[in-house]
C-alpha angles and dihedrals in degrees: 000000000000091000091051091051091050091050092050092050092045092054090045089051092056089054089046092056090053091047093048092049090056093050094044088055089054097256132119112257118246107272096217091053090047090055093047090049090051094046093050091048091048091050089051091050092050089051091052092047090052089052090052092049090052089056095240093123134110130188093276091056089050091049092049091049091049092051093046092049089053088049090050091052088051088050091055089051090050090049089055088062090050091052089053089048091241128131114237122228119273090240092060092049093047091045092052091048094046094052091046092050091049090052092046093049091048088052092046090052088064091058095045095045 
């Protein structure tokens, strides 16, 4: 299941880079890509939660999940800007991405260890 979660988050990250590049250029991100990014991230989170419920989790998995949940909350906040047809600040976008990358790398460390 860990591999599936990593794949889901990796694909979501590719979409996130495209979304961030739009916003950093001062444009609204494509809505369809935003939804796909969110759905992939949510599927990854559900996979991690299932792993925790099965008891196959250590502290690093819990830390990765915590970081990725915080990133998801930031993503909801960014989506609220999109719904209002406003462009969020670069700091918010970079903060969301940074927390997500930290969570992803923490998760990846479980696979590589």
